[in-house]
N, C-alpha and C positions, 0 to 999 in steps of 0.2 A: 504494500499499500504505500501511495506516494503523495507527496504534498504538491500543490499545484506549481512549483518550481521543480519539478522534480526529482526532491531528495527522498530517502525512504523514511518513512513514518515511525518511530520506536513505539514500543508499548503504550507508553503514555500518551504518545501523539495519536494513536490509533483510539485510546479511550476516549479522548478529548473531539476528536472526530466524531465516533459514535453517540457521543452526549449531544453534541450541535443536531446531528441527523434526529435524535429521539425528542430533542426537543423541538424541532422544526415540525415533525410529525404531529406532537401533542398540538401546536399552535395551530395547525390546519385544518385541525378538529373543532377549534372553535373560532376562527377568524378567517374571513375571505382572504383568498391567496393573493390577491393585489396588495393586500393591507399589511402582509407580512414583510418585515424589513430586516435585514444583517443584525443591526444594533439591537434590536429586539430578542431575536434568536441568540445574540450572544449573550446579552445581558441573562436571557433565561438559563443560559447555560452556565453562568457564572464566569464567562470568560470576555475576551476584546473582540469588536467587529475585526481586527488585525488579525488576531488568530483563525476568525471565520475564513478570512481571505487567504489563509495559507493552506487550506483544504478545498476550498470550493470557489470559482469564480465568481457565482451570486448565487441569491436565492434560489433561481431558478435551475442552476446546476446541482444544487444540493437536492431540490425536488425530484430532478430526473433521478439522480442516485435511488431515492427512496422508491420511485417509480419501477426501476429496473428491478432492484430486489423484490417488490411484488409481483412483479411480472414474472419471475423464475419460481416463485411460491405459485403462481398461476398454474403452472405444472400438474400440480396436485390434482386439477379439474378432470385431465384425461384419465386419470385412475377410476374416474366415475363410471366410464362408458369403456374403455378398454377390455376387451375379453369377456363382457357382459352378455348375458342373453337378454332379447327383446321378444321372445315367445312366452305366452301364457302368463301365469303369475308373474313369474322371473321378470318379463318384460315389465309389469306394473311396477316393481320394485326397483329396477333400474331407472325408470323415468322419474318415480318419487325421489329417489336419492341423487340423481343428478341435478333438481331442481333444489333440494336440501342444501346441497353443497354449492352450487352456484349462487344462492341467495345468502349464504352464509359468508362464503369468500367476499361478496360485495358489501356485506354489513360490517366485516371485519376490517375491510380499507376503504370505507366509504369516503374518508377524507380525500385521500390521496388519487381515488378513483375520479373525484369530482374534478380535481384539477388535469387530469390525463384527458379526461372528456372534453374540458373546455379548451386545453392546447390543441387536441386533436381537431375541435370543431373550429378554431382558428385557422387551420394549416398549418399548425408545425407539425412536420413531417417527423420529428424525434418523438413527440408525444403520440402519432397516429400509430408509429411502429410499435410503440408499447401497449397500445389498446388492442393492436392487432394481433399482436403475440397472446394476449392474454385470451382472445375470443379464438383463437386458432387452436389454442389447447383443447377446445372442446370441439370446434367447426369440422375438422379433418376427421375426427372420430366418430361423430354424429354421420358424416357422409358415406365414411367406411361402413357404417351400420346398415344403413340404407340401402346402399349398394348390394351389400351382402344378402339382404332379404330379398332385394329384387332377382339377384342370379338365382334364387332359391324359388322364384317364382311366388313369393309372399306378400311383395308389392308391386302394383302396378306397374308396366314398363314403360309408360309414359311419365313418371316422376323423375325429376331430375334429383340425383343425391345431392349435389353441391348447393343447389338452390333451394330445397329443402331444408338441410342442415344451417346455412346461412340463414334463412328466415327464423329458423328455430332459436338460433344463438343471438341474433339480433333482438328477438322478441325478448329473450330472457334476459339480457343486458339492460333493457329498456324498463322491462319489470323491476329489476333488482334494484335500478336507479331511482325506480319512483316507490319504493317500499312504504315510505312514510304517507305518502300522497293516496295510496290506497285505503288509509283508514278515512280519509275525508268523503269516500264512497260509500263508507259503511263497512267495507272489508277489512276481517279480521286476517291477521297473519296467518292464521291456522286455515283458513279459508282460500287463502291466496295459493298455497303449496299445491294442494291435490288438484287445483283447477288448472294450475301452470302444466302439472304431471301430465295432466288430461289431455293438453293440446301438445305437448311432446310428444305422449306414445302415439296420439293420433297421427302427428306428422310424420313420425319414424315408421310405424306400422301400418297406418292406414285403417286402425281397425281400434273399437273401443276397447279398453284393458279387461283382463280377467282378473277379478278381484277375489 
C-alpha cells in the first residue's frame, strides 16, 4: 500500500489510511456526498487534511476506493445463483435467497451505492464501471440459468436470456435502492421480498413457483 507520492505506507500509516476511509464511510451515511469535505473527514479521524492528502488525491478518490472494495464484496452475490436449481421447490428457494441477498447487500452498502449511482448517472465512467461490476455478478449467472433451462426445453425459445437477466437485475437494483420508498405505498419489507422473488422466478423459468 502506497501514499500518493509513491512511498510505501507502514503499519501505522495503513491504520491511519483505513481510519480515514472508515470515517468517510460513516459520514456518507449521514451527509450528502457533495457536502463532505476533506477537513471534516480529517477532523473526524483525529488527523489533519495534510495527512488525508498523503493517502488520497481528494474526497472522490477516497470514495472510489470504498466503492471498489464494496464491488469486490459484491462477488458474493454470484454464489446465490451459481450451481443452484431453478426447478420445482428448489427454484422458488433460489429466487427467494437471491432477492434476500440482493436487498441485504444494497441495505448494507446503501450510502456508498447512492454515490455510485449518482456518479454513474452523471456519466463518470469510473463509477459506471463499479456499478456494472456489481450488477454483472448477478446478471451473467442469471443469463446462464435462463439459457440452461432454454436448452432443456423448459423456457420458451423466443426468450432472450441476456435481455431477461438484464431486465431482472435492473428491476432488483431499482427496488433495492427504493426500499424505504415502498413503505409510503403501504408495502412492508416482509411483503416486498416474496413479490420480488415471484417476479424473478417467473422471469427465469416462465412459470409460477412450486411452494
